[in-house]
N, C-alpha and C positions, 0 to 999 in steps of 0.2 A: 711523466711530463707535468710540469706545474700548470695549474689552471690560469688561463689568461682572459680577462674580461675585455670586451671590445670598448673602444671609446664610447659608443653609443650607450652601453650598459652603465659605464662609470658616470656619464653625464645624466643618465635617468636617476640613478642613486643620488647624485649631487642635487638634482632638481627636487627630489623628494625631501632631502635634508635642507633644502633652501640654501644651497651653497653655490657660489659662482667660482668656477675653477678655470685657471689658465690651461692652455694645451699641454704645457709641461706637467702641471698638477694632474691632469687626466691621465697622462702616461705613467706617472709615479703611482697614482692610486690603482690603476689597472693592475700593476704588478703586486702592490700590496694587498689589495682586496683578493686577488687570486691566491696568495699565500695563505691568507686567513681561511678561505674556502677549502684549501687543501688540508688545513689543520682540522677544520671541522669534520672532514672525511675521516681523518685519524681517530677522532672522538667517537665517530659513529661505529668504529670497529670494537669499541669497548663493550664487554658483556655486562649489561645492566639488567639482566633477567630477574635477579633476586634483590634488586635495589627498589625499595619503596619509594614512590613519587613524593616529593615534597615541595612546599611553597618556597621555603628559605633554607639555605645551607647551614645557617646557624639559628639558634633559638632568638626569637624576636620578643622583646619586652618594651613596654611603654618607658620612654626615657624623658618624658615631659616633666618640668619642675612644677611644684605646687604653685598655684596662682596666689600672689600676695599683693594686696593693695599697697601702692607706694605713691608718693607725690609725683605729679606729672612735670615734664619738662616745661619750664616757663616759655610762654608763646614767643617772646622776643629771641630767646635762645634757639628755639625750634626753627624759626624763620631767618636766623642770622646768615646762614650760607645759601639760602635760596636764590636762584638767578633772578626771580621776579616775585614780588609780594606787594600787597596793598597795606601792609602793616597788621592785617588780621589773618590773612589766608595766603596760601601759595597761589600764584597765578600761572596757569599753564595754557598751552595752546588749546583751542576749542577742537574736539575731535568728532563730535556729533552734530548733526544738522539740528539747528534749533526748532525745526518744524515738526 
């Protein structure tokens, strides 16, 4: 029998993910998440006794490019599409108390 999550369990997971779900979405996700949990049970049955634990499934290597000094974007061009500017800087809403 497929695993079925309760609406309360789905709403709890949604709250942790900071999602607001409609009742229809809660019902859909209860079924979908239940199928995922069933698949994890299938994976738990795989014999991994002789498999060495690893951090990554593929080799990881640094893919950063070399840092090269280049001319900066002109200020007027950088500010061109900004919603608000004083001509020198971007103007954004204050988010911290000034005190």
